[in-house]
ZAVEX-436680 format. One record per residue (C-alpha): x, y, z. Coordinates in nm, 2 decimals. Layout:
<rs>
<r u="X" v="Y" w="Z"/>
...
</rs>
This chain:
<rs>
<r u="-2.14" v="0.50" w="-2.97"/>
<r u="-2.00" v="0.73" w="-3.24"/>
<r u="-1.68" v="0.63" w="-3.41"/>
<r u="-1.50" v="0.95" w="-3.30"/>
<r u="-1.58" v="0.90" w="-2.93"/>
<r u="-1.28" v="0.77" w="-2.74"/>
<r u="-1.30" v="0.56" w="-2.42"/>
<r u="-1.01" v="0.64" w="-2.19"/>
<r u="-0.95" v="0.44" w="-1.87"/>
<r u="-0.79" v="0.65" w="-1.60"/>
<r u="-0.64" v="0.43" w="-1.32"/>
<r u="-0.36" v="0.60" w="-1.12"/>
<r u="-0.22" v="0.51" w="-0.79"/>
<r u="-0.18" v="0.78" w="-0.53"/>
<r u="0.09" v="1.05" w="-0.58"/>
<r u="0.25" v="0.99" w="-0.24"/>
<r u="0.24" v="1.29" w="-0.01"/>
<r u="0.05" v="1.51" w="-0.26"/>
<r u="-0.28" v="1.37" w="-0.40"/>
<r u="-0.49" v="1.06" w="-0.36"/>
<r u="-0.56" v="0.81" w="-0.64"/>
<r u="-0.92" v="0.91" w="-0.65"/>
<r u="-0.84" v="1.28" w="-0.67"/>
<r u="-0.57" v="1.23" w="-0.93"/>
<r u="-0.81" v="1.04" w="-1.15"/>
<r u="-1.07" v="1.31" w="-1.12"/>
<r u="-0.83" v="1.59" w="-1.19"/>
<r u="-0.69" v="1.43" w="-1.51"/>
<r u="-1.04" v="1.34" w="-1.63"/>
<r u="-1.16" v="1.69" w="-1.58"/>
<r u="-0.88" v="1.83" w="-1.79"/>
<r u="-0.94" v="1.58" w="-2.07"/>
<r u="-1.31" v="1.65" w="-2.08"/>
<r u="-1.26" v="2.02" w="-2.08"/>
<r u="-1.08" v="1.97" w="-2.41"/>
<r u="-1.28" v="1.68" w="-2.56"/>
<r u="-1.62" v="1.67" w="-2.38"/>
<r u="-1.76" v="1.40" w="-2.61"/>
<r u="-1.51" v="1.13" w="-2.50"/>
<r u="-1.58" v="0.88" w="-2.23"/>
<r u="-1.35" v="0.89" w="-1.93"/>
<r u="-1.37" v="0.59" w="-1.70"/>
<r u="-1.21" v="0.65" w="-1.35"/>
<r u="-1.07" v="0.35" w="-1.18"/>
<r u="-0.83" v="0.46" w="-0.91"/>
<r u="-0.59" v="0.18" w="-0.79"/>
<r u="-0.37" v="0.08" w="-0.51"/>
<r u="-0.10" v="-0.18" w="-0.44"/>
<r u="-0.19" v="-0.20" w="-0.06"/>
<r u="-0.04" v="0.13" w="0.07"/>
<r u="-0.21" v="0.45" w="0.16"/>
<r u="-0.54" v="0.49" w="-0.02"/>
<r u="-0.60" v="0.11" w="-0.03"/>
<r u="-0.94" v="0.14" w="0.15"/>
<r u="-1.06" v="0.44" w="-0.05"/>
<r u="-0.98" v="0.27" w="-0.38"/>
<r u="-1.15" v="-0.06" w="-0.28"/>
<r u="-1.46" v="0.13" w="-0.15"/>
<r u="-1.49" v="0.29" w="-0.50"/>
<r u="-1.44" v="-0.05" w="-0.67"/>
<r u="-1.69" v="-0.23" w="-0.44"/>
<r u="-1.99" v="0.00" w="-0.43"/>
<r u="-2.21" v="-0.27" w="-0.26"/>
<r u="-1.96" v="-0.31" w="0.03"/>
<r u="-2.03" v="-0.14" w="0.37"/>
<r u="-1.77" v="0.09" w="0.51"/>
<r u="-1.75" v="0.16" w="0.88"/>
<r u="-1.55" v="0.42" w="1.06"/>
<r u="-1.35" v="0.27" w="1.35"/>
<r u="-1.17" v="0.45" w="1.64"/>
<r u="-0.81" v="0.33" w="1.66"/>
<r u="-0.46" v="0.47" w="1.75"/>
<r u="-0.17" v="0.60" w="1.55"/>
<r u="0.19" v="0.47" w="1.56"/>
<r u="0.25" v="0.66" w="1.88"/>
<r u="-0.07" v="0.54" w="2.05"/>
<r u="-0.27" v="0.86" w="1.99"/>
<r u="-0.64" v="0.85" w="1.89"/>
<r u="-0.69" v="0.81" w="1.51"/>
<r u="-0.97" v="0.70" w="1.28"/>
<r u="-0.96" v="0.40" w="1.05"/>
<r u="-1.21" v="0.21" w="0.85"/>
<r u="-1.33" v="-0.14" w="0.78"/>
<r u="-1.48" v="-0.22" w="0.44"/>
<r u="-1.70" v="-0.53" w="0.46"/>
<r u="-1.79" v="-0.72" w="0.14"/>
<r u="-1.98" v="-1.03" w="0.23"/>
<r u="-1.76" v="-1.22" w="0.48"/>
<r u="-1.44" v="-1.05" w="0.36"/>
<r u="-1.32" v="-0.73" w="0.52"/>
<r u="-1.05" v="-0.49" w="0.40"/>
<r u="-0.84" v="-0.27" w="0.63"/>
<r u="-0.56" v="-0.03" w="0.55"/>
<r u="-0.26" v="-0.05" w="0.78"/>
<r u="-0.15" v="0.30" w="0.69"/>
<r u="-0.47" v="0.44" w="0.86"/>
<r u="-0.32" v="0.32" w="1.19"/>
<r u="0.05" v="0.28" w="1.12"/>
<r u="0.12" v="0.53" w="0.84"/>
<r u="0.43" v="0.74" w="0.82"/>
<r u="0.20" v="1.03" w="0.71"/>
<r u="0.04" v="1.03" w="1.06"/>
<r u="0.37" v="1.15" w="1.22"/>
<r u="0.56" v="1.48" w="1.20"/>
<r u="0.92" v="1.43" w="1.08"/>
<r u="1.06" v="1.48" w="1.42"/>
<r u="0.83" v="1.21" w="1.56"/>
<r u="0.95" v="0.94" w="1.32"/>
<r u="1.14" v="0.67" w="1.52"/>
<r u="1.08" v="0.30" w="1.44"/>
<r u="1.25" v="0.20" w="1.76"/>
<r u="0.93" v="0.31" w="1.94"/>
<r u="0.64" v="0.31" w="1.69"/>
<r u="0.38" v="0.04" w="1.71"/>
<r u="0.13" v="-0.15" w="1.50"/>
<r u="-0.12" v="-0.18" w="1.79"/>
<r u="-0.37" v="0.04" w="1.61"/>
<r u="-0.39" v="-0.20" w="1.31"/>
<r u="-0.49" v="-0.47" w="1.56"/>
<r u="-0.78" v="-0.26" w="1.66"/>
<r u="-0.89" v="-0.24" w="1.30"/>
<r u="-0.86" v="-0.62" w="1.26"/>
<r u="-1.06" v="-0.68" w="1.58"/>
<r u="-1.33" v="-0.44" w="1.45"/>
<r u="-1.35" v="-0.64" w="1.12"/>
<r u="-1.40" v="-0.96" w="1.32"/>
<r u="-1.67" v="-0.79" w="1.53"/>
<r u="-1.88" v="-0.72" w="1.21"/>
<r u="-1.85" v="-1.09" w="1.11"/>
<r u="-1.55" v="-1.11" w="0.87"/>
<r u="-1.42" v="-1.46" w="0.81"/>
<r u="-1.13" v="-1.32" w="0.60"/>
<r u="-0.95" v="-1.00" w="0.67"/>
<r u="-0.73" v="-0.85" w="0.39"/>
<r u="-0.48" v="-0.60" w="0.52"/>
<r u="-0.33" v="-0.35" w="0.28"/>
<r u="0.04" v="-0.31" w="0.38"/>
<r u="0.25" v="-0.01" w="0.28"/>
<r u="0.36" v="0.34" w="0.39"/>
<r u="0.41" v="0.23" w="0.75"/>
<r u="0.61" v="0.42" w="1.02"/>
<r u="0.67" v="0.10" w="1.21"/>
<r u="0.94" v="-0.17" w="1.24"/>
<r u="0.80" v="-0.39" w="1.51"/>
<r u="0.74" v="-0.71" w="1.32"/>
<r u="0.37" v="-0.69" w="1.39"/>
<r u="0.43" v="-0.71" w="1.77"/>
<r u="0.17" v="-0.44" w="1.83"/>
<r u="-0.08" v="-0.62" w="1.61"/>
<r u="-0.03" v="-0.93" w="1.82"/>
<r u="-0.07" v="-0.74" w="2.14"/>
<r u="-0.40" v="-0.60" w="2.03"/>
<r u="-0.51" v="-0.96" w="1.94"/>
<r u="-0.43" v="-1.09" w="2.29"/>
<r u="-0.08" v="-1.22" w="2.23"/>
<r u="0.15" v="-0.95" w="2.38"/>
<r u="0.53" v="-1.00" w="2.35"/>
<r u="0.68" v="-1.08" w="2.69"/>
<r u="1.03" v="-1.07" w="2.83"/>
<r u="1.20" v="-1.37" w="3.01"/>
<r u="1.04" v="-1.27" w="3.34"/>
<r u="0.69" v="-1.27" w="3.18"/>
<r u="0.64" v="-0.89" w="3.17"/>
<r u="0.49" v="-0.72" w="2.87"/>
<r u="0.74" v="-0.54" w="2.65"/>
<r u="0.71" v="-0.17" w="2.57"/>
<r u="0.58" v="-0.09" w="2.22"/>
<r u="0.83" v="-0.05" w="1.93"/>
<r u="1.09" v="-0.25" w="1.74"/>
<r u="1.38" v="-0.19" w="1.98"/>
<r u="1.22" v="-0.37" w="2.28"/>
<r u="1.19" v="-0.69" w="2.08"/>
<r u="1.55" v="-0.78" w="2.15"/>
<r u="1.43" v="-0.89" w="2.49"/>
<r u="1.13" v="-1.09" w="2.36"/>
<r u="1.11" v="-1.44" w="2.50"/>
<r u="0.75" v="-1.55" w="2.45"/>
<r u="0.39" v="-1.44" w="2.37"/>
<r u="0.14" v="-1.39" w="2.65"/>
<r u="-0.15" v="-1.57" w="2.50"/>
<r u="-0.32" v="-1.71" w="2.19"/>
<r u="-0.42" v="-1.45" w="1.92"/>
<r u="-0.80" v="-1.40" w="1.92"/>
<r u="-0.88" v="-1.44" w="1.55"/>
<r u="-1.20" v="-1.64" w="1.58"/>
<r u="-1.08" v="-1.88" w="1.31"/>
<r u="-1.07" v="-1.60" w="1.05"/>
<r u="-0.79" v="-1.59" w="0.79"/>
<r u="-0.56" v="-1.29" w="0.74"/>
<r u="-0.42" v="-1.19" w="0.40"/>
<r u="-0.14" v="-0.93" w="0.35"/>
<r u="-0.18" v="-0.73" w="0.03"/>
<r u="0.15" v="-0.56" w="-0.05"/>
<r u="0.39" v="-0.46" w="-0.33"/>
<r u="0.69" v="-0.57" w="-0.12"/>
<r u="0.85" v="-0.91" w="-0.15"/>
<r u="1.14" v="-0.84" w="0.09"/>
<r u="1.24" v="-1.09" w="0.36"/>
<r u="1.22" v="-0.99" w="0.73"/>
<r u="1.60" v="-0.98" w="0.80"/>
<r u="1.94" v="-0.89" w="0.65"/>
<r u="2.06" v="-0.66" w="0.38"/>
<r u="1.73" v="-0.68" w="0.19"/>
<r u="1.51" v="-0.69" w="0.50"/>
<r u="1.26" v="-0.46" w="0.66"/>
<r u="1.51" v="-0.27" w="0.88"/>
<r u="1.79" v="-0.22" w="0.63"/>
<r u="1.58" v="-0.12" w="0.33"/>
<r u="1.29" v="0.07" w="0.48"/>
<r u="1.41" v="0.17" w="0.83"/>
<r u="1.60" v="0.48" w="0.72"/>
<r u="1.28" v="0.61" w="0.54"/>
<r u="1.11" v="0.59" w="0.88"/>
<r u="1.37" v="0.77" w="1.08"/>
<r u="1.62" v="0.50" w="1.16"/>
<r u="1.99" v="0.58" w="1.19"/>
<r u="2.26" v="0.34" w="1.08"/>
<r u="2.30" v="0.22" w="1.44"/>
<r u="1.92" v="0.19" w="1.47"/>
<r u="1.91" v="-0.04" w="1.16"/>
<r u="2.15" v="-0.29" w="1.32"/>
<r u="1.96" v="-0.27" w="1.65"/>
<r u="1.62" v="-0.33" w="1.48"/>
<r u="1.75" v="-0.61" w="1.26"/>
<r u="1.89" v="-0.79" w="1.57"/>
<r u="1.56" v="-0.73" w="1.76"/>
<r u="1.36" v="-0.88" w="1.47"/>
<r u="1.59" v="-1.18" w="1.46"/>
<r u="1.50" v="-1.26" w="1.82"/>
<r u="1.13" v="-1.19" w="1.76"/>
<r u="1.12" v="-1.41" w="1.45"/>
<r u="1.22" v="-1.71" w="1.66"/>
<r u="0.92" v="-1.63" w="1.89"/>
<r u="0.68" v="-1.59" w="1.60"/>
<r u="0.78" v="-1.94" w="1.48"/>
<r u="0.63" v="-2.08" w="1.80"/>
<r u="0.28" v="-1.99" w="1.69"/>
<r u="0.08" v="-2.29" w="1.57"/>
<r u="0.02" v="-2.16" w="1.22"/>
<r u="0.37" v="-2.02" w="1.16"/>
<r u="0.56" v="-2.16" w="0.85"/>
<r u="0.92" v="-2.28" w="0.89"/>
<r u="1.20" v="-2.03" w="0.81"/>
<r u="0.95" v="-1.75" w="0.84"/>
<r u="1.20" v="-1.47" w="0.83"/>
<r u="1.32" v="-1.56" w="0.48"/>
<r u="0.98" v="-1.58" w="0.31"/>
<r u="0.89" v="-1.32" w="0.05"/>
<r u="0.68" v="-1.05" w="0.19"/>
<r u="0.78" v="-1.11" w="0.56"/>
<r u="0.95" v="-0.78" w="0.56"/>
<r u="0.65" v="-0.58" w="0.43"/>
<r u="0.54" v="-0.28" w="0.65"/>
<r u="0.82" v="-0.32" w="0.90"/>
<r u="0.77" v="-0.69" w="0.94"/>
<r u="0.39" v="-0.69" w="0.95"/>
<r u="0.41" v="-0.95" w="0.68"/>
<r u="0.59" v="-1.18" w="0.91"/>
<r u="0.33" v="-1.15" w="1.18"/>
<r u="0.05" v="-1.22" w="0.93"/>
<r u="0.24" v="-1.53" w="0.80"/>
<r u="0.30" v="-1.65" w="1.15"/>
<r u="-0.08" v="-1.62" w="1.22"/>
<r u="-0.14" v="-1.87" w="0.93"/>
<r u="-0.21" v="-1.60" w="0.68"/>
<r u="-0.08" v="-1.55" w="0.33"/>
<r u="0.09" v="-1.27" w="0.13"/>
<r u="-0.07" v="-1.16" w="-0.20"/>
<r u="0.05" v="-0.90" w="-0.45"/>
<r u="-0.16" v="-0.59" w="-0.37"/>
<r u="-0.20" v="-0.48" w="-0.73"/>
<r u="-0.31" v="-0.83" w="-0.84"/>
<r u="-0.58" v="-0.83" w="-0.57"/>
<r u="-0.70" v="-0.48" w="-0.66"/>
<r u="-0.68" v="-0.55" w="-1.03"/>
<r u="-0.92" v="-0.84" w="-0.98"/>
<r u="-1.16" v="-0.67" w="-0.75"/>
<r u="-1.17" v="-0.35" w="-0.97"/>
<r u="-1.22" v="-0.57" w="-1.29"/>
<r u="-0.93" v="-0.39" w="-1.45"/>
<r u="-0.90" v="-0.63" w="-1.74"/>
<r u="-1.26" v="-0.60" w="-1.83"/>
<r u="-1.23" v="-0.22" w="-1.84"/>
<r u="-0.90" v="-0.24" w="-2.04"/>
<r u="-1.06" v="-0.46" w="-2.30"/>
<r u="-1.31" v="-0.18" w="-2.38"/>
<r u="-1.06" v="0.11" w="-2.37"/>
<r u="-0.88" v="0.29" w="-2.65"/>
<r u="-0.62" v="0.43" w="-2.41"/>
<r u="-0.52" v="0.37" w="-2.05"/>
<r u="-0.36" v="0.64" w="-1.83"/>
<r u="-0.20" v="0.54" w="-1.50"/>
<r u="0.05" v="0.71" w="-1.27"/>
<r u="0.21" v="0.76" w="-0.93"/>
<r u="0.43" v="1.00" w="-0.74"/>
<r u="0.77" v="0.87" w="-0.88"/>
<r u="0.80" v="0.65" w="-1.18"/>
<r u="1.14" v="0.48" w="-1.13"/>
<r u="1.31" v="0.15" w="-1.11"/>
<r u="1.08" v="0.03" w="-0.82"/>
<r u="0.78" v="0.11" w="-1.03"/>
<r u="0.88" v="-0.17" w="-1.27"/>
<r u="0.84" v="-0.44" w="-1.01"/>
<r u="0.50" v="-0.50" w="-0.85"/>
<r u="0.37" v="-0.15" w="-0.84"/>
<r u="0.04" v="-0.02" w="-0.98"/>
<r u="0.20" v="0.12" w="-1.29"/>
<r u="0.37" v="-0.20" w="-1.38"/>
<r u="0.05" v="-0.40" w="-1.32"/>
<r u="-0.15" v="-0.17" w="-1.55"/>
<r u="0.11" v="-0.14" w="-1.82"/>
<r u="0.16" v="-0.52" w="-1.84"/>
<r u="-0.21" v="-0.58" w="-1.86"/>
<r u="-0.25" v="-0.31" w="-2.13"/>
<r u="0.04" v="-0.45" w="-2.33"/>
<r u="-0.12" v="-0.79" w="-2.33"/>
<r u="-0.44" v="-0.65" w="-2.47"/>
<r u="-0.27" v="-0.42" w="-2.72"/>
<r u="-0.39" v="-0.10" w="-2.55"/>
<r u="-0.15" v="0.20" w="-2.54"/>
<r u="-0.05" v="0.31" w="-2.19"/>
<r u="0.05" v="0.66" w="-2.08"/>
<r u="0.21" v="0.72" w="-1.74"/>
<r u="0.18" v="1.04" w="-1.55"/>
<r u="0.41" v="1.09" w="-1.25"/>
<r u="0.54" v="1.36" w="-1.02"/>
<r u="0.88" v="1.28" w="-1.15"/>
<r u="1.00" v="1.03" w="-1.41"/>
<r u="1.33" v="0.85" w="-1.35"/>
<r u="1.28" v="0.52" w="-1.53"/>
<r u="1.45" v="0.50" w="-1.87"/>
<r u="1.24" v="0.48" w="-2.19"/>
<r u="1.37" v="0.13" w="-2.28"/>
<r u="1.29" v="0.00" w="-1.93"/>
<r u="0.94" v="0.16" w="-1.94"/>
<r u="0.87" v="0.02" w="-2.29"/>
<r u="0.96" v="-0.33" w="-2.17"/>
<r u="0.67" v="-0.33" w="-1.93"/>
<r u="0.42" v="-0.18" w="-2.18"/>
<r u="0.45" v="0.19" w="-2.13"/>
<r u="0.39" v="0.39" w="-2.45"/>
<r u="0.50" v="0.73" w="-2.31"/>
<r u="0.55" v="0.90" w="-1.97"/>
<r u="0.50" v="1.26" w="-1.85"/>
<r u="0.63" v="1.43" w="-1.54"/>
<r u="0.47" v="1.71" w="-1.34"/>
<r u="0.82" v="1.83" w="-1.25"/>
<r u="0.90" v="1.87" w="-1.62"/>
<r u="0.55" v="2.02" w="-1.68"/>
<r u="0.60" v="2.29" w="-1.42"/>
<r u="0.98" v="2.32" w="-1.43"/>
<r u="0.99" v="2.30" w="-1.05"/>
<r u="0.97" v="2.02" w="-0.79"/>
<r u="0.81" v="2.26" w="-0.54"/>
<r u="0.53" v="2.36" w="-0.78"/>
<r u="0.47" v="2.00" w="-0.88"/>
<r u="0.44" v="1.91" w="-0.51"/>
<r u="0.21" v="2.21" w="-0.44"/>
<r u="-0.02" v="2.19" w="-0.74"/>
<r u="-0.06" v="1.83" w="-0.85"/>
<r u="-0.43" v="1.86" w="-0.94"/>
<r u="-0.36" v="2.16" w="-1.16"/>
<r u="-0.08" v="1.98" w="-1.33"/>
<r u="-0.29" v="1.67" w="-1.39"/>
<r u="-0.57" v="1.88" w="-1.53"/>
<r u="-0.33" v="2.05" w="-1.77"/>
<r u="-0.17" v="1.73" w="-1.88"/>
<r u="-0.52" v="1.59" w="-1.93"/>
<r u="-0.60" v="1.87" w="-2.17"/>
<r u="-0.27" v="1.83" w="-2.36"/>
<r u="-0.31" v="1.45" w="-2.39"/>
<r u="-0.66" v="1.49" w="-2.51"/>
<r u="-0.54" v="1.71" w="-2.80"/>
<r u="-0.27" v="1.45" w="-2.88"/>
<r u="-0.46" v="1.13" w="-2.84"/>
<r u="-0.84" v="1.19" w="-2.90"/>
<r u="-0.97" v="1.10" w="-3.24"/>
</rs>
């Protein structure tokens, strides 16, 4: 390799609501190579468990088999999901069945949305022989504590009279028991998420994330109370840990984390899992520059998100790290503390939020050209 050829690692997360991680990496790389065609651009799109988790892992695990699976969306309508099978480990993305992006704004109501479709994906993973099912959690429209997931697995929530409850978080206030044993065929579940919230209370699923899913202030109190009741029922499952509702990650994806823990599963940081599977550290060790990014680089980004994971790893290896984002709200000092060398915003680049939202690929290509002129040897 010539001394003047630069190796750039491009590993963004999705830019939520505008462009996938895979497309963002391609757009930036295209811009850089248009300016410096002799450089080597390594695309390694990443995810912390939310939307795009399956696509990112399919790119990172080229030997794995990916199956399309019919499922249902948060309102029970037909949808398509996927199972990625790598040996005896399967990966599924909850957002393909429970994602907020699957609903129009007027349809968003976590009192009634369900995780049943995710259960269909888990069952499909078991059908193709998975002994471990890793579930990417994030971007959900649901707040049902995984009740729909349990129903799909054969353990439907029941009221005191033994009747099955309607789907959705609100109905769980009447939950008295589960109608059977979950059919997991002795497989293990793993929740991959960037959220360490408990299930209940001021920092729980309903209070923190419910409003993003369409919950009113009154809905938040109703849903938190319903999940309080449901948590007691979840703790009757044989594999459930004590004090389930207070465990970190129990509140992920509207309480899906709690259901997975109750089924004897575990919670794992999504970026850590993807970092390992994508061999991020190996690629960083060979890079002269790393470029990462996401829709909004803010205070949340500094804790457990893709950008923080990449920047921390780059800092440990002495590799400069540039962040690209739709908007940048994190302060320079805070960004530097996690290993970020500099950050660039599409909003600032275009001078308009609307244009940044409408033309993310164009903006990333143009920033790629600008950074190539700045950084390439």
